[in-house]
N, C-alpha and C positions, 0 to 999 in steps of 0.2 A: 527469556523470551527474547526476541528479535527479530531481525530479516529472514532467518531460518527455521523459526518456530512456525508449526502447522494448526490453526484453529479451524475447529467446528469442521473435519473433513468430512464428505461425503463422495458418492459414486459421481456427484452431478456438482459439486461445488466445494470451496473452502474460504475461509476468511483470510486477509490480510490488514493488518491493524499498521499504520503508520502515527508518526509523532510528529507535530507540524509547531516549532516554533514560533509564537504571535510575537514578533518585534516589530520597531519601527518602521525598519526596511521593507516591509513589506505591507504597511499602512495598518497592520492590525486586523489583516483580513483571516479569514478560517479557508482552509485547503478546500477548493471545490475540483471536481474533476476538468472544467476547464481552466482554470489556474495552474493545474498539475501541466497540462497539453503546453499550454504557453511558456510554462518554465522548461518544457522537455522533461519531464520527470517519466520515468517507465521503470517497468516491473518485468524482470526476465523469471521466468518459471519452467521448472520440467516437472511432467505428470510422472510416477513410476510407482507399476504395480507391486505390490509386495505380496508375495504368496502366504 
């Protein structure tokens, strides 16, 4: 498993799992969408139809 693994794929959606290390630098906070935006995190993906 990792960034290239596909989880629960369907015609409308799929899942991406991220690992967030909870350390003192980040104040022991959980990763939220707002925090991900503030840190400039992003995920690039490409959908491919497999016959």
